[in-house]
C-alpha positions in Angstrom: 0.0 0.0 0.0 2.8 2.4 0.9 4.6 1.5 -2.3 1.5 2.1 -4.4 0.8 5.5 -2.7 4.4 6.6 -3.3 4.2 5.6 -7.0 0.8 7.5 -7.3 2.4 10.6 -5.8 5.3 10.5 -8.1 3.0 10.2 -11.1 0.9 13.1 -9.8 4.1 15.3 -9.7 4.9 14.4 -13.3 4.0 16.8 -16.2 0.7 15.3 -17.5 -0.7 14.6 -14.1 0.2 18.0 -12.8 -1.7 19.6 -15.7 -4.7 17.5 -15.1 -4.8 18.3 -11.4 -4.4 22.0 -12.3 -7.3 21.9 -14.7 -9.6 20.1 -12.2 -8.7 22.6 -9.6 -9.5 25.5 -11.9 -12.9 24.0 -12.8 -13.7 23.5 -9.1 -12.7 27.2 -8.5 -14.9 28.5 -11.4 -17.8 26.3 -10.2 -17.5 27.7 -6.7 -17.4 31.3 -7.9 -20.3 30.7 -10.2 -22.4 29.2 -7.4 -21.4 32.1 -5.1 -22.5 34.7 -7.6 -25.8 33.0 -8.3 -26.4 32.5 -4.6 -25.9 36.2 -3.9 -28.3 37.1 -6.7 -30.9 34.6 -5.4 -30.6 36.1 -1.9 -32.7 39.1 -3.1 -36.5 39.1 -2.6 -38.3 38.4 -5.8 -41.4 40.5 -6.6 -43.5 38.7 -9.3 -45.3 41.2 -11.5 -48.1 40.1 -13.8 -48.6 42.0 -17.0 -50.0 42.0 -20.5 -47.7 42.9 -23.4 -48.9 46.4 -24.2 -47.1 49.7 -24.2 -48.9 51.0 -21.1 -47.1 48.1 -19.3 -43.7 48.8 -20.9 -42.2 49.2 -17.4 -42.7 45.5 -16.7 -40.1 44.1 -19.1 -37.8 47.1 -18.5 -37.9 46.5 -14.7 -37.3 42.7 -15.2 -34.3 43.4 -17.4 -32.8 46.1 -15.3 -33.2 44.2 -12.0 -31.2 41.3 -13.3 -28.1 43.4 -12.3 -29.4 46.4 -10.4 -31.5 47.1 -7.3 -32.1 45.3 -4.1 -35.0 43.4 -5.4 -35.6 41.1 -8.4 -38.6 42.2 -10.3 -39.8 39.2 -12.3 -42.2 40.0 -15.2 -44.8 37.2 -15.8 -46.8 37.6 -19.0 -50.4 36.6 -19.0 -52.8 35.9 -21.8 -55.8 37.6 -20.2 -56.5 40.1 -17.4 -59.0 37.7 -15.8 -56.3 35.1 -15.4 -54.0 37.7 -13.9 -56.6 38.8 -11.4 -56.9 35.2 -10.2 -53.2 34.9 -9.9 -53.1 38.0 -7.7 -56.0 36.8 -5.5 -54.2 33.5 -5.0 -50.8 34.9 -4.2 -49.1 33.6 -7.3 -48.0 37.2 -8.1 -47.3 40.1 -5.8 -48.1 43.0 -8.2 -50.3 43.3 -11.3 -50.2 45.7 -14.2 -54.0 45.6 -14.4 -56.5 47.1 -16.7 -57.9 50.1 -14.7 -61.7 49.3 -14.3 -60.9 45.7 -13.2 -58.9 47.1 -10.3 -62.1 48.9 -9.1 -64.1 45.6 -9.5 -61.5 43.7 -7.4 -61.7 46.3 -4.7 -65.5 46.2 -4.6 -65.4 42.4 -4.5 -63.4 42.6 -1.2 -59.8 42.3 -2.4 -57.5 44.4 -0.2 -55.6 46.0 -3.1 -54.0 49.5 -3.6 -53.4 51.4 -6.9 -49.8 52.6 -6.6 -48.8 53.6 -10.2 -50.5 54.6 -13.5 -49.0 53.0 -16.6 -48.0 55.0 -19.7 -51.0 56.8 -21.2 -52.3 57.5 -24.7 -51.3 54.2 -26.1 -54.6 52.8 -27.2 -56.1 52.9 -30.8 -59.4 52.1 -32.3 -58.9 50.6 -35.7 -61.3 49.3 -38.4 -60.9 47.1 -41.4 -59.7 49.3 -44.2 -62.0 47.8 -46.9 -65.0 48.9 -44.9 -64.3 52.6 -45.2 -65.4 53.4 -41.7 -65.0 57.1 -40.9 -67.4 57.7 -37.9 -68.4 55.7 -34.9 -71.9 55.5 -36.4 -70.5 53.6 -39.3 -69.9 50.6 -37.0 -73.7 50.0 -36.8 -74.3 46.3 -37.6 -70.5 45.6 -37.2 -68.5 43.6 -34.7 -66.0 45.4 -32.5 -63.7 43.8 -29.9 -62.5 45.3 -26.6 -60.0 43.6 -24.2 -62.8 42.9 -21.7 -66.1 44.1 -20.3 -64.2 45.9 -17.5 -62.0 48.0 -19.6 -61.7 51.7 -20.4 -61.9 50.8 -24.1 -65.4 49.3 -23.5 -66.4 52.4 -21.5 -65.1 54.7 -24.3 -67.0 52.9 -27.0 -70.3 53.0 -24.9 -69.8 56.7 -24.4 -69.2 57.4 -28.1 -72.2 55.3 -29.2 -74.5 56.9 -26.6 -77.2 59.0 -28.4 -76.1 58.0 -31.9 -78.0 56.0 -34.5 -75.5 53.1 -33.8 -76.3 52.9 -30.1 -77.3 49.3 -29.3 -76.5 48.2 -32.9 -72.8 47.4 -32.5 -71.9 43.9 -31.5 -69.2 44.5 -28.8 -67.3 41.3 -28.0 -64.5 40.6 -25.5 -61.3 39.3 -26.9 -57.7 38.9 -25.6 -55.5 41.5 -27.2 -53.0 39.1 -28.8 -55.9 37.6 -30.8 -57.4 40.8 -32.2 -55.1 41.4 -35.2 -55.5 38.0 -36.6 -59.3 38.1 -36.1 -59.5 41.3 -38.0 -57.3 39.9 -40.8 -59.5 36.9 -41.2 -62.7 38.9 -41.2 -64.0 37.7 -37.8 -63.8 41.3 -36.6 -64.7 44.6 -38.3 -62.9 46.8 -35.7 -61.1 46.6 -32.4 -60.0 49.0 -29.6 -56.9 48.0 -27.7 -53.6 49.1 -26.3 -50.6 49.2 -28.6 -48.8 47.5 -30.2 -51.7 45.3 -31.2 -53.4 48.0 -33.3 -50.0 48.7 -35.0 -49.9 45.2 -36.4 -52.8 45.7 -38.7 -52.0 49.3 -39.4 -48.5 48.4 -40.7 -49.9 45.4 -42.7 -52.4 47.8 -44.4 -55.4 45.7 -43.2 -56.7 48.5 -40.9 -56.9 52.2 -40.5 -57.2 54.5 -37.5 -60.7 55.5 -36.5 -59.7 57.1 -33.2 -56.6 57.6 -31.1 -57.7 57.3 -27.5 -56.4 60.7 -26.5 -58.6 62.4 -29.0 -61.8 61.1 -27.3 -60.6 60.6 -23.7 -57.7 62.9 -22.7 -55.3 61.4 -20.1 -56.9 58.0 -20.6 -55.8 55.3 -18.1 -55.4 52.0 -19.8 -53.5 50.0 -17.1 -52.2 50.7 -13.7 -50.3 48.8 -11.0 -52.1 47.3 -8.0 -50.5 45.5 -5.1 -52.0 43.9 -2.0 -51.9 45.9 1.2 -50.1 42.9 2.8 -47.2 43.4 0.4 -47.0 47.1 1.4 -47.0 46.2 5.0 -44.4 43.4 4.5 -42.1 44.9 1.8 -42.8 48.6 1.7 -39.3 49.4 0.4 -39.8 46.9 -2.4 -43.0 48.6 -3.5 -41.3 52.0 -3.5 -38.5 50.6 -5.6 -41.0 49.0 -8.0 -42.9 52.3 -8.4 -39.8 54.4 -8.7 -38.2 52.0 -11.1 -41.4 51.9 -13.3 -41.6 55.7 -13.4 -37.9 56.1 -14.2 -38.1 53.5 -16.9 -40.6 55.7 -18.7 -38.2 58.6 -18.7 -35.5 56.4 -20.1 -37.9 54.9 -22.7 -39.0 58.4 -23.9 -35.3 59.2 -24.5 -34.5 55.8 -26.0 -37.5 54.4 -27.9 -35.5 52.2 -30.2 -33.7 50.5 -27.3 -36.9 50.2 -25.2 -38.6 48.5 -28.2 -35.7 46.1 -28.5 -36.0 45.0 -24.8 -39.8 44.7 -25.1 -39.6 42.7 -28.3 -37.6 40.0 -26.5 -40.2 39.7 -23.8 -43.3 40.1 -25.9 -42.1 37.9 -28.8 -43.0 40.6 -31.3 -41.0 42.3 -34.0 -39.2 45.3 -32.7 -40.2 47.5 -35.6 -43.9 47.1 -34.7 -43.2 48.1 -31.1 -41.0 51.0 -32.2 -43.8 52.2 -34.5 -46.3 52.1 -31.6 -43.9 54.0 -29.4 -43.3 56.8 -31.9 -46.4 57.1 -34.1 -47.8 59.8 -33.8 -44.6 61.5 -32.7 -44.4 62.1 -28.9 -47.8 60.4 -28.4 -47.1 58.3 -25.3 -47.4 60.1 -22.0 -44.8 58.6 -19.6 -44.9 61.3 -16.9 -48.5 61.1 -15.6 -47.9 58.1 -13.4 -49.2 59.3 -10.0 -52.6 57.8 -9.2 -55.3 60.4 -8.3 -58.4 59.6 -6.3 -60.5 62.0 -8.5 -59.5 60.2 -11.7 -60.3 56.8 -10.3 -63.5 58.1 -8.8 -64.6 59.4 -12.2 -63.8 56.0 -13.7 -66.0 54.3 -11.1 -68.8 56.7 -11.8 -68.7 55.9 -15.6 -68.7 52.2 -14.8 -71.8 52.7 -12.5 -73.5 54.7 -15.2 -73.2 51.8 -17.7 -74.1 49.2 -15.1 -70.7 47.6 -14.7 -70.6 48.1 -10.9 -73.3 48.4 -8.3 -71.9 51.4 -6.5 -69.1 54.0 -6.8 -67.3 53.6 -3.5 -63.5 53.3 -4.0 -62.5 54.1 -0.4 -58.9 53.2 0.3 -58.1 52.0 -3.2 -55.6 54.8 -4.2 -52.2 55.0 -2.5 -50.3 57.9 -4.2 -47.4 58.1 -1.7 -45.0 55.9 -3.6 -45.4 57.8 -6.8 -45.1 61.2 -5.1 -41.8 60.1 -3.4 -40.3 59.0 -6.8 -37.1 60.9 -7.8 -36.7 61.2 -11.6 -33.3 62.7 -11.4 -30.0 61.2 -12.6 -31.4 59.0 -15.3 -28.6 58.4 -17.8 -28.2 54.9 -19.2 -30.4 51.9 -18.7 -28.8 50.8 -15.5 -29.8 54.0 -13.8 -33.5 53.0 -13.8 -32.8 51.2 -10.5 -30.4 52.0 -7.7 -27.1 50.1 -7.4 -27.4 46.9 -5.5 -26.4 47.3 -1.9 -23.7 44.9 -0.7 -24.7 42.6 2.0 -22.5 41.4 4.8 -19.9 38.7 4.3 
């Protein structure tokens, strides 16, 4: 045994064996460092954010991307196919924050969910388009036609109902609910005559030449709120600093996106699985259309929305007590935004 051990040690000190041992040692070291880096990243609390892939929610993919390296929290963007599915995920604790279509937030609150509106998404990013071959020029021209909105509880639905009220087309338009990703193909195949949705889903048929603009939302509803961010009160109580960083990061991402629309479109395209040129078109057409700086939730705006919903029979009352929490948005600092990494603060080093 001693003789065998001595021969092994002599071989280990020879050239080939020495090289092998060095390589193995190097691989062990690299693996250890890799594990250490990943472990430190995983130490951060993860905030799971539900969202739909529309421009009003551009902050979701930007925060996800930025928080991979920056900030004290990992903001994970989870894409949903419908707002109803997202609402259930929030109820059941599968996500901590939701980029939610605005009227649905009111419904959730009135159904007993202890949620708070903490941020308003980018505004003026919704478009009402109609099939080009139909030659529709006025809302009355939609009489006898089929028009899709994202859901019953949406600002798009409310806007259509208001436009139709008192016209010859009132009660004569077939308004259907459809998930936004399905709208462009439905119009292209003739299943729809028109649809009203957040971008870039309208841009798809505009660029293909299959549709034309009937209305930009800002022309019929100035300062329109498409989506906003809601969180549960329990998250605010447990992770108040995380909510502040989420809101501040979302607002700061808008400032960066306004200055860098091409780069913002490239990031969103990877998350949304859409061509970057369509997203870039939606961000820049018409020029300077998107409002990134009206992100602070206001009780009077949400109250007005609740009253519209009540007028059209979508809710039974207009009480929104406790729904709006504007403190996080008001405490947001929009200074010092330079490159993409400045959306979130540098990660704080933890103890050894």
